[in-house]
N, C-alpha and C positions, 0 to 999 in steps of 0.2 A: 086349977091348970095352971098348967105355966105359959107364960107367953113367949114367943120371941121378939128380939128385941127389933129395932127399923136397921141399927146397922147392921145387924148379922147381916141383915136379908139382903141388904144392899152389899155386904162384903160376897153374899154365897152367890148373886146373881153376876157381879165382875168376872168372881171367880168362873162360872157359867162360860160366861163370852170371852174370857182369854182363852179360855179351853176350846169355843168354838172355832176360834180365827186361828190356833195356831193346827186345826184338823183342815179347815179349810185349805189354808197356804198349801200343807202337805200334799194334799190331793191336788192342787192345780200345779207344786212341782214334780208329781209323778206324772200328771196327763200331759205337759210341757216336756219332760221326758222321755215319755213315747212318742211324741210328734216328731222331735230330732231326728231319732235313732230313724225314721222311717223317710224323713232327709236326705240321709250321707248313705242311703245302700249302696252298692259299688256298683259301677256298669258294666255291663257285659256287652264284648266284643264279638264279632262272628270268628268263626276259626279259621286261621292263617292259613291261605292258599299261594301257590305257585301258576303263574302262569308265561307259558314259555312262546316264544313268539320270534318273527323276524322281522327286518325294518319294510314299513310298506304296509305290514297287518291290520287289522282292526278287529278287538276280541272285546268280547263280553264277559264282564264280572256280575257273578249271583250273589248274595247275601241278605241274611235276615238279621234283623236289630231292632230292640223292641224301643229306642227312644232316637230321639232327633240326631243326630248326626250329620260332620264335616271331613271330607277324603280329601284328600294333599298328596301330591305326587314330589316326588322327592329327583326327577328328571325333566329336563323341560323338553324332552324326544317321546316321554308318556303322557297323553294329554289325554284330559276326559272330554267327551262331546255331549253335545247339552244341545238340543234344539237346533243343532246345524250350528253352531258353536265351540269352539274349542280354547277348554284352559286347565289351568294346571292346577284346579281346586274345585272342588262340589258338595250341595249341604241337599242331605234329606231328612226325610222324616221316617215315624218308626215302620217298623213291615217288609216284606220281601223287596228286595231290591234286585235293578239289574241296571248296571254301569257300562256302557260303550268304553272304550280304550281305542287309542291312534295311536300308533307307533312310526313313527318317521325313521327316516336315516340321519339324524343329524347328530353329530360325533362319534360313528361307529367305528369301531376298530377290526382290523384286518383277523389279530391271532386271539382275541379274549372278549369270551362272554361281557355284556355290559347290563344291569341289576338297578333298575327303578320301585322305591319301593311306597307302598301307599299307605299313608297314615291315617286313620281315623280318630277324629276326638267329638268324645261324647263327655257334655258338661268341662271336668276341668280333667278329664282324663283320657289320654292318648293309647292308641296301640298300634304294630305294623297288623295289617289282616291280609294283606300283601305283597308277596313279591315278584315285579314283573320282568322276567329274564329273555334278554333280547339275544340273538344268538350273534357269532363276531358277522362282519360283513365276506359275502363270500367273494372273492376272489370271479370276474369274469372278463369272458375273451373272444372275440368273434369276427368272423374272416368274413370278407367282401369283395363280391367284384366292383370292377371301375362305377358302375351306375350306382354303387351304394346298396344293392339288394344282398342279403346275408348269404354266405354259401358254404358249404360243408366238408370238399373238397379242394384241392390246389392243383389248375391244370399247368405243365410242365411244356415248355417249349421247343422246340429245335433247333430251326435255323436262327431264331431272335427268341429274348424274355419272354416270357409271358408276365401280366403284370397284375397284383390284387392289392386287397388291401386289409388292413388289422387295425380295430379297435378294443383296447382293454380298459379298467376302470383301474390299471394299475402298470407303474412301470416293466417293460418287459423286454426283450430279446429273444433269436432264433438262439434256439441252440444246437439239438442234435438234429441230425441230416443224413440221408445214405449218400455214398461216396462218389454216388453218378449224377447229384444233382450240383447246380452251379447257383450263385445268390448275386445278383448285379451289388457290385460294392461288397463282395462276402461279408455282409452282415444285413440284420433287419430289428432295428432298436426304436423302439417308441414309448412316449409318454403318456400318463394316463389321463384318457379320456378324452384322446388325441386320433383322428386316422393317421396309420402310415404305412406308406406304399411299399410293396413287396416285389421283387422280378425276380423269375428262377427260370433256367433251360438246362436242357440235358448236360452234363460235360461231354467237349470230342474229344479230350483225348483219351478216351474209352473206349470200349466196344459197345457201351450200355445203350449208346443213341441207337443202333441199329433195330435192336430189340424193345418188346411191351416192357416196363416197367413198373412194379408199386412200392410204397415205402411210405414213409409220415415224414412229418417235418413239423418238428417241436417247439415253442415257446416255453419261457418260465419268466417269473417273475423276479427283479435280483439278488433275491434272499434265496433262489432254491427251492422256496417251502411248495409251492404251486406251480405246474407245469399242464401245458393243454398241446394236443400229437389232433393233426389233420393228416386224410389221407391226401398224398402224391400221386396224379393220372400223368403217364405217360404212356402213350396208345403208340409206341414206337415213331421214327422220322414218317416222310411225308411218302406215301408206298409208291407213289413214279419216280423218285428221286434216287442218286446216285450218284456215289463220289469215289471217285477211282483217281488213285496213288499209284503210279506210273514208275519205274526205274530212273528213267532219266524225263526232262523238264519238256523232251522232244517227241512226240508221238508218228511224226513224217517222215524223218529221214533214217528208216531203218532198212539193212541189207539181210539177207538170210543165205548162206552158202548152198548151192544146189542139193548136198547130202543134209541139209537140214540141222546143222551140228552147230555152224557157229551165226549169231545172230554180234551185227554190229549197230549201233547208233552213232551216225557220222556227227550228229548235231544241225543246227540251225546253219544254213548260208551265211560266211564267212566267221566259224566258229573251228577253233583245232583244235577240240576237245572231240575224242571219242571214246564210246563203252562197248566194251564185248562179254556177248554171255556163251554159253556155251551149252549145248542142247535145249536149254526154255528160256523163257523171256518169266520172271516172276511178276503179280502185278500184287496188291491189293484195293479192294472194292469194299466199299460200304452202303449196302442197303437193307432195305426192312424184313428181316429174319435172313440174311443171307440169299435168300431167294435172283438169283439173276438167272438171263437169258442171252446167250452168245451170239451171235448175228454173224456169220460169213459173206463175204460178198471179192467179187475178183474180176479185175479189170478183162475184158479180152479185145481183140482184136483181129476183124475181118475181111473179106475181101468180096465188096460189093458186088454179086453178080449181074448188076444192071448196069450200074456203070462205071467198074472195076476198081473204084477208088479204095480205099484201106479206110473203113469206120469203127468206131471204139463202140463196144454194149457194156453195159456192166449188168454182172448174173449174181442172183442173190440166192443161197442155199434154200432151196424148198418150193423155190417160186415158178412158175410155169416150167417145171420140172427140174431146173439145176438142180444139181449136185457136184456139192464143194464139201469134199471128206479129207480133204490133205492137211487142213488146216485144224489143229483141235484144242480146246479149251479144254483143261480138268479142272476140277472145283473140289474146292477140301469141305466146302459148305461153311465155312467159318470167316469166308473172306476172301482169301487166299486162292488164286489162277495163276496156271501156266500155260504157258503159249508154246507150241510145238507146231510143227511144221516139216512134212514126211519130204523123203527124198525127192529130187525133180531130174528130169534129164534134161530140161531147156527151162527160157525164162520164164517166170511169172508175176504177177501183180495181187496182192491178195490186202485186204480191210478187214478187220474186225472191229464188232460196235459191240457193248455189249448194255443191259437193259436191265431196269427192275421188272420183278416179275408183273405186277403190275402195270408199268407201262408195255410192256411189250404184247400183254395183252390186249391192251389199246387200240394196237396198230397191227397186229399181226394177220389181217384179214387183209390190208391193204399196204404191206411192206416195201412195194415197188412207187407206190407212191406217193407214199409218205417219207419214204427215204432218199430218190431220188427225183431231179429237175435237169430242166436243160441250160445248159450255158448259152452265152454270145455264141458260139461255134457249133450251136446244133447238138453237142457230145450230153452225153448223159453225167450230173454231178450229183455232189454228195446238196442236200440240205443244208444248210447251216449251222441249223439250231443242234443236229445231230453229233453234226461234225464237232461242235464245242462240248456238247454233254456227253456223249455216249463214243466216240471214238478211242476203240484201246489202243489202236497202230497200224499203220498202213508199213509194208514194206515190198521189194522186191525181190523174189528169187531171182539169184544168178551166179552164176562160176563165179570165183572169188580166188584172186593170188592168193598165192600160198602166203603167210607171213607167220612169221614166230610168233608158236604159243603165247598167252600170256600166263605168268605164273600165277600172281593175286590182281583183283580188285582192289584197293584201299580206297576208302572215303572216311571224312569227318566233317561235323556240323561245326559249321563256318557262316557266322551274319546270316542264318536262318535259310540257309540251305545246306542238303550236302552236297562237298566236295570232293572230286579225286584227288591225290596227292600220291607223286611217285615212288617207284621206289626202286633201287640200283642192285643191279647183279653183282655179288662177291665177291672178288678177285684174290684176295688176301691168301695165299695158299694154308696157312698155319689152320685157318677156320675151313679152307675146303679139305685139309687131312683130318682137321677133326668129323666130316661129315663127308668120308670117303663114295660114299655108296648115293649120296643125294648129288640130282643135278639142279634144278633150282633153291639156290642158296641167296636171300637176296635181304637188302637192309632196305629200312625206314627211318625216319628222325621221330621222335614222337611228338605230334602236335599241341600240345596239352591241350590236348580234348580227345575223348572215347574214338578211337581208330575202328572201324568196321571191316572185318578181313574176309574176303571170298578166296580162299584156295582154288576155286573151283575147280573141284572134286567131287561137288556132287552135295548131298545131304549132308548138313554137322549129324553124329553121330548115329544116322543110317549108313550112309559112306563113307564115313572119315571123324578119327578123333583128333586131339593134342594133347601133346606135355607142356611145360614151362621149366624152363631150366634156368638158372643164374647162377652162374660160378659155382658151373658143376655143383648146383643143389636142386634139388627139384621141387618147383614152388606153387606147382599146380591149383594145392589145396588150399591155397591164400586167396582165390579168385580174381589172380589178374587178368584171368581170361572168363570169360561166360559167354550162352548164346545169345549169339545179336538179336537183330532188327528183323531177320527172314531165315528159313530154315535152313541158306548155305552159307551163313555167315556166323562168326563169333566175333565177339566186342573185347578190346584190350582197352583198360585204363588205369590210371596212376595215377595218383592226385601231381607228383610231382619225377618224373623220371631221371633218377639220377644215376642209376647203374644199367647198362643195356640187359634186357634179356631176351633167351632165345626159345620160339615158340615152334614145335615142332610137329610139321602136321602128320599125321599118321593113318596109313589106306591098307586093309590086306594086312594088317601088324606087322610092314613095313615103313620109315620113313620117310613120304615121299618130296616133302618138300620143306623148308627152312625159314622162316622170317625174324631176322632180327630184329628188335627195336632196341633204338639206343638215343642216350638223352639229344633236346637239341641245342647245337650249340652256337646256333645262329643268336 
């Protein structure tokens, strides 16, 4: 039998021991490698969301995560709310989560939405898990009464401007408005977040004041991007009010011929001017919806059978059986009135008062006591308030000396009122020869303002018409003359009269009168 040497046995043991060490080291390395793979597993983030909101909102964000996390907001206007506190970052643990977001108005813009990004951090990794989209700032404009109460319509004044207030979160100005509306100062302009006062009333330069009106007043931002419109409320003028426009400033000193064809206003005491109207006197009145009621009165004298003295009484049409039908008011229901007087055989005195329908209804059952009072002489007299507000005319109808008929009534606007101007009868034989069949040929110098011309022939277009000539050329179509302020007139206007022009007044296809307008040579 062969024996193992000690040396070889030791070597063999060393050989097996070294192999075992390598095996053990290899297994340790494998285990270590598996452990490292587990520690570097990629983080899983919630699916990205979009949260739509407006400033002032409180929103909830729901998500689920399998690891500890931290959220941060990219915008200061988007904050996390936790236990009553607000912050721009928030941490949590794995599981289902509900995060509360508070949206403020910080840095909000009018014309573009803003976005806050919510970034989640897990370990060393980050990802955007939500876009919070805040809508652009809304333009807001509201109106208020003078006590600060919000209103939704604007009341329009008649005699006075009605005030209201406007407030907006942007600079604004009143833009579109109806033509019947007047704005105090002609503008309403406001700055952001400040109360601005506005005042409005109906225009007195138009017929609109008589009627109920509707429309809107619009406010817009300075860039014209956004506008706000509010209803305007105008219920018409005061139902009891009336405004009378007389052809003269004097309502008292009128005379009417016995045949009722010639009305003459002699003017106030000391005045040298007079005005004459043929067949009727025209008036313009302004009352709610053009509803007016005339009241006719006459002053009569009689002999007291007991005293034998002459006394004065006042009769009112329809009161105590009094009939007064010789004065008449024709009404076109558009605010235009005409007074006519019937023929008489002896002197008589008349008064005409005009009331709005509502004012008349208030006094109609007690006209005598309302309108008449007794003066210091014990005679009947008018209540002053009605004389001031409602008297249309006082006249005496009597025999009138024959006077030369007036050919034209010419007026023009000067220093705030209509003034009469005189015309002269033409004596130039060449002009008279040119219009050989016309008796009334007159001339007037142009007063540098439009002339109202009444040829005293009746109504324009109904009773007569005209033609305008210059240097034998028909210039009617140029519009140098056109319909005037009343039904009986035309208006002649030219910026500068350097050459005379002839106005031919035609009735029944014949030239009845000629007025020659010349440059002002003074």
